[in-house]
C-alpha positions as CSV (number, residue, x, y, z in Angstrom):
1,M,65.7,111.7,118.8
2,I,68.6,112.4,116.4
3,I,69.1,109.8,113.2
4,T,71.8,109.8,110.9
5,R,72.5,108.3,107.7
6,T,76.3,107.5,106.6
7,P,77.1,105.5,103.3
8,L,79.6,102.6,102.9
9,R,81.9,102.7,99.9
10,I,83.6,101.4,97.0
11,S,87.3,102.1,96.2
12,L,87.5,102.4,92.5
13,G,91.6,103.2,92.2
14,G,94.7,103.2,94.5
15,G,93.2,101.4,97.4
16,G,95.8,101.0,100.0
17,T,97.6,103.7,99.4
18,D,95.9,105.6,102.2
19,L,97.6,103.6,105.1
20,P,99.7,105.7,107.4
21,F,102.6,103.4,107.0
22,Y,102.7,103.7,103.2
23,Y,101.7,107.8,102.8
24,R,104.1,108.8,105.5
25,E,107.2,107.1,104.1
26,S,106.5,107.7,100.4
27,G,105.3,111.4,101.0
28,R,101.9,110.7,99.8
29,G,98.8,108.4,98.9
30,F,96.2,108.8,96.3
31,L,92.9,107.0,95.5
32,I,89.5,107.4,94.3
33,A,86.8,106.2,96.0
34,A,82.8,106.4,95.7
35,A,79.9,106.4,98.4
36,I,76.9,104.1,97.4
37,N,73.4,103.7,98.9
38,K,73.8,101.2,101.5
39,Y,73.9,102.8,104.5
40,V,74.5,102.8,108.4
41,Y,72.3,104.2,110.8
42,I,72.7,105.7,113.8
43,A,70.3,106.8,116.5
44,V,70.8,108.3,119.6
45,H,68.4,109.5,122.3
46,R,68.4,111.3,126.2
47,N,68.4,108.1,128.4
48,F,65.7,108.5,131.2
49,D,67.9,106.5,133.8
50,D,71.0,108.7,133.2
51,D,73.1,105.7,132.5
52,V,74.5,104.5,129.2
53,L,72.3,102.1,127.1
54,L,74.0,101.0,123.7
55,K,72.4,98.6,121.4
56,Y,74.2,97.1,118.2
57,S,74.9,93.4,117.7
58,S,75.1,93.2,121.6
59,V,73.3,95.4,124.1
60,E,75.1,97.3,126.9
61,R,74.0,99.2,129.7
62,V,76.7,100.9,131.9
63,A,77.0,103.7,134.1
64,R,79.8,105.7,132.6
65,A,81.1,106.1,128.6
66,E,84.1,105.0,130.3
67,D,82.7,101.4,131.2
68,A,81.7,100.5,127.6
69,A,82.9,97.2,126.0
70,H,82.4,98.5,122.2
71,P,85.4,100.7,121.8
72,L,84.2,102.6,119.0
73,L,80.9,104.0,120.9
74,R,83.3,104.3,123.9
75,E,85.8,106.4,122.2
76,C,83.4,108.5,120.4
77,M,81.3,109.2,123.7
78,L,84.7,110.3,125.1
79,S,85.8,112.4,122.3
80,T,82.5,114.5,122.2
81,G,82.3,114.9,126.1
82,I,79.4,112.6,126.5
83,R,79.9,110.5,129.7
84,S,76.3,109.3,130.6
85,G,72.7,110.0,130.0
86,V,72.5,108.7,126.3
87,E,71.0,105.7,124.7
88,I,72.8,105.1,121.3
89,T,71.3,102.5,118.7
90,S,72.9,101.0,115.6
91,M,71.8,99.6,112.0
92,A,73.1,98.7,109.0
93,D,71.9,97.4,105.3
94,I,75.1,95.5,104.9
95,P,76.9,93.7,107.9
96,A,80.6,94.6,108.9
97,G,83.6,92.5,107.6
98,T,82.7,92.7,104.0
99,G,84.8,95.1,102.9
100,L,82.6,98.4,102.3
101,G,83.9,100.7,104.7
102,S,81.6,99.8,107.5
103,S,83.9,100.7,110.5
104,G,84.6,104.3,109.0
105,A,80.8,104.9,108.2
106,F,79.8,103.6,111.6
107,T,82.4,106.0,113.6
108,V,81.4,109.1,111.3
109,G,77.4,108.5,111.9
110,V,78.1,108.0,115.6
111,L,80.1,111.1,115.8
112,R,77.7,113.1,113.7
113,A,74.9,111.9,116.1
114,L,76.7,112.9,119.0
115,H,77.9,116.1,118.2
116,L,73.9,117.2,117.1
117,H,72.9,115.9,120.6
118,Q,75.6,118.3,122.3
119,H,74.3,121.0,120.0
120,N,77.8,121.2,118.4
121,H,77.6,122.0,114.3
122,I,80.9,120.2,112.9
123,S,81.5,119.8,109.0
124,N,81.7,116.7,107.4
125,L,85.5,116.9,107.0
126,D,86.1,117.6,110.7
127,L,84.1,114.5,111.2
128,A,86.3,112.3,108.9
129,R,89.4,113.5,110.9
130,E,87.8,113.2,114.2
131,A,86.8,109.4,113.3
132,C,90.1,109.0,112.0
133,E,91.9,109.9,115.2
134,I,89.8,107.5,116.8
135,E,90.5,104.5,114.7
136,I,93.8,105.0,113.9
137,D,95.6,107.1,116.8
138,R,93.4,106.2,120.1
139,L,92.6,102.4,119.1
140,G,95.7,101.8,116.9
141,E,93.9,100.1,113.9
142,A,96.0,99.1,111.2
143,I,93.5,100.7,108.7
144,G,93.5,104.0,106.1
145,K,91.7,106.7,106.0
146,Q,89.6,106.5,102.8
147,D,86.8,105.2,104.5
148,Q,86.2,107.8,107.1
149,Y,86.4,110.5,104.3
150,I,84.3,108.8,101.6
151,A,81.4,107.9,104.3
152,A,81.5,111.6,105.2
153,V,81.5,113.5,101.8
154,G,79.9,110.9,99.5
155,G,79.9,110.7,95.8
156,V,82.8,110.0,93.5
157,S,86.0,111.6,95.1
158,A,89.6,111.9,94.7
159,F,91.8,111.9,98.0
160,T,95.2,112.7,98.6
161,F,96.8,111.4,101.8
162,N,99.9,113.6,102.7
163,A,102.9,112.9,105.1
164,D,102.0,115.7,107.6
165,E,98.4,113.8,107.8
166,T,96.5,116.5,105.9
167,V,94.1,115.0,103.4
168,E,93.1,116.7,100.1
169,V,89.5,115.7,99.1
170,E,88.2,116.5,95.6
171,A,85.0,115.7,93.9
172,L,85.4,114.4,90.4
173,E,83.8,116.3,87.8
174,L,82.2,113.5,85.7
175,D,79.8,113.8,82.7
176,P,76.2,112.8,83.2
177,V,77.2,109.5,80.7
178,T,79.9,108.5,82.9
179,R,77.9,109.3,86.1
180,R,74.9,106.7,84.5
181,G,77.4,104.1,83.6
182,L,78.7,103.9,87.1
183,D,75.3,103.5,88.5
184,E,74.2,101.3,85.6
185,N,77.3,99.1,85.2
186,L,79.2,98.6,88.4
187,L,77.8,95.4,90.1
188,L,78.9,93.9,93.4
189,F,78.7,90.4,94.2
190,F,79.2,88.9,97.8
191,T,81.8,86.2,98.1
192,G,80.1,84.9,101.4
193,V,83.4,85.5,103.4
194,R,83.6,88.2,105.9
195,R,86.8,89.4,108.0
196,S,88.5,92.0,109.9
197,A,89.8,94.5,107.7
198,A,92.6,95.5,110.2
199,S,93.5,91.8,110.9
200,E,94.2,91.6,107.0
201,L,96.2,95.0,106.5
202,R,98.1,94.3,109.8
203,A,99.3,90.6,108.2
204,M,99.9,92.2,104.9
205,Q,102.2,95.2,106.3
206,Q,104.0,92.4,108.9
207,S,104.6,89.6,106.3
208,P,104.0,90.3,102.7
209,P,105.3,87.7,100.5
210,P,109.3,87.7,100.2
211,E,109.7,88.3,96.4
212,V,107.2,91.0,96.2
213,S,108.3,95.0,97.4
214,L,105.5,96.3,99.7
215,F,106.0,99.7,98.8
216,R,106.6,99.2,95.0
217,N,103.6,97.4,94.7
218,L,101.6,100.1,96.4
219,D,103.5,102.9,94.3
220,L,102.1,101.0,91.4
221,V,98.4,101.1,92.9
222,R,98.8,105.0,93.4
223,D,99.8,105.4,90.1
224,L,96.7,103.3,89.0
225,G,94.8,105.8,91.2
226,H,95.9,108.5,88.9
227,V,94.8,106.9,85.7
228,T,91.6,105.7,87.1
229,R,90.7,109.5,87.6
230,E,91.9,110.1,84.3
231,L,89.8,107.3,82.7
232,L,86.6,108.5,84.6
233,E,87.1,112.3,83.9
234,N,87.5,111.2,80.1
235,G,84.6,108.8,80.0
236,D,87.0,105.9,78.9
237,M,85.0,103.1,80.8
238,D,86.6,100.1,78.8
239,G,89.7,101.3,80.3
240,F,88.2,101.7,83.4
241,G,87.3,98.2,83.6
242,Q,90.4,96.9,82.6
243,V,92.4,99.0,85.4
244,L,90.2,97.4,87.9
245,T,91.7,94.2,87.0
246,R,95.0,95.3,87.1
247,Q,94.6,96.8,90.5
248,W,93.1,93.3,91.7
249,E,96.3,91.9,90.1
250,L,98.7,93.6,92.5
251,K,96.3,93.0,95.5
252,Y,97.0,89.3,94.8
253,Q,101.0,89.9,94.5
254,R,100.4,91.4,98.0
255,A,98.5,88.4,99.6
256,P,98.3,85.4,97.9
257,G,96.3,82.4,99.2
258,P,93.7,80.1,99.1
259,V,90.9,82.5,99.5
260,H,92.4,85.1,97.1
261,D,92.9,81.9,94.5
262,Q,89.4,81.4,94.6
263,V,88.8,85.2,93.9
264,D,91.1,85.5,91.0
265,E,88.9,82.7,89.7
266,W,85.7,84.3,90.2
267,I,87.0,87.4,88.5
268,R,88.8,85.8,85.4
269,S,85.2,84.0,85.2
270,G,83.5,87.3,85.3
271,I,85.6,88.5,82.6
272,A,85.3,85.7,80.6
273,V,81.6,86.3,80.1
274,G,82.3,89.7,79.1
275,A,82.9,91.9,82.3
276,A,85.4,94.6,81.1
277,G,86.9,94.4,84.5
278,G,87.0,93.2,88.1
279,K,88.3,93.5,91.5
280,L,88.0,92.7,95.0
281,V,86.9,95.6,97.3
282,G,88.4,96.4,100.6
283,A,91.2,95.0,102.5
284,G,91.2,91.4,100.8
285,G,90.6,88.3,102.4
286,G,87.1,88.0,101.3
287,G,84.2,90.6,101.2
288,F,82.8,91.8,97.7
289,L,83.7,91.7,94.1
290,L,83.2,94.4,91.8
291,F,83.3,94.2,88.4
292,Y,82.2,96.8,85.3
293,A,80.1,95.5,82.7
294,E,77.8,97.0,80.0
295,H,76.7,93.3,79.1
296,K,75.3,92.1,82.4
297,P,73.0,88.9,81.9
298,E,76.0,86.6,81.5
299,L,77.8,87.7,84.4
300,R,75.1,87.8,86.6
301,Q,74.4,84.1,85.7
302,A,78.0,83.3,86.1
303,M,78.1,84.7,89.7
304,E,74.6,83.0,90.5
305,A,76.2,79.6,89.6
306,A,79.3,80.1,91.4
307,G,76.8,80.8,94.4
308,L,77.7,84.8,94.8
309,E,74.8,87.1,95.9
310,E,74.5,90.3,94.0
311,V,74.0,93.4,96.0
312,R,72.4,96.2,93.8
313,F,73.5,99.8,94.3
314,V,73.7,103.3,92.8
315,I,76.7,106.3,93.7
316,D,75.6,108.2,97.0
317,Y,76.2,112.3,96.3
318,D,75.2,112.9,99.8
319,G,77.5,111.5,102.1
320,S,76.9,111.5,106.1
321,T,73.5,113.5,106.7
322,T,70.7,113.5,109.5
323,T,67.7,111.9,108.5
324,M,65.8,112.8,111.7
325,A,66.5,115.6,114.7
326,S,63.8,116.3,116.9
327,R,63.7,117.5,120.5
C-alpha cells in the first residue's frame, strides 16, 4: 500500500501568466503561489485480480489501463508503464472545481504513488513536469502550470514560465513575522459556485471582452506578480493586501458577468469592514474568495451574513509527500 498526500494551492500574485498561450507569445510568465494544508490523498495497491480498479467519485473496473474512462488516471498509468494489476483510490479535503488547483494536485499525487509502486524514485520537479505534460500536452487542457508545480514543491514559491517550456522555481525567503501573518491573516471563503477551470480559461482565451487587450491585461498581472514578491519579502502586508484587490480588478476586466458582479460585491463588502484586500482564487467563475485581513471578526461576520462558508488553513511547506509505503 502506498499513500501520497499532495497540497492544494492559492495563487498570491501573477495568476494567469502560467498559461502556455501567454508565456509562449510574451516570452515568460511569472507568479507567486502558496501551498495550503488542504490535500488530495491517493492510495495505490496491488490488485489481486490483476485488472484495474479505480475508486474516485465513481468506481471503474477495467481489464487494462487503456480502457479507463477517467482521463487523468488513464494517462498517469500509461505514462508510468502500468497496464494492469493495480487499484487506485482518491480522496480530497476540498472538492474539484473550487479554484484551489485540485486537478494538478491530483495528477501529481497519482504520479508519485504510481512511480513508487514501480520502485521509481522521481524528484518533485520531475513529477510536476510529467503532470503538465499529461494535462496540457496529452489531454489538451486549456490550463496553466502553476497548480502542478506548487503542489509538488509546496511553500510560498516564485515561478518563472519560459517560452521554451522550462520553469524556474524559487522558494521565497520570508521572515517569521511575514510567515505568521500569512498563516493568521489570509482567509478563504467558498462562494458556493463550482466550475471547470479549463472551461473558464478556454472561454477567456477565445472570447475576451472586445474592449480588453488580453495580453496587455496579463502583462499587468505579471508585473503585479513581481510586486507581490517584493512586498512579501519586505514584509509590507498592507501593500500585499491592496495588490490582491488590484489583481481581482484585472481578472474582472478579463471576464465580466453576473457571477463576477456578485464576487466583486462580496470583495468590496469585505474591504469595507476592514480587509486590506481580496481576490478570487483560480480561473474565475466561482470558487474561493481570498482576503488578507488583520482585523478578522468583522470580515467573518460579513461573509457569514452573505452565506459564504470559511475554510481555515495554513501554508504547507512540504509539497507532495508519501505518508505510507508498505509491502
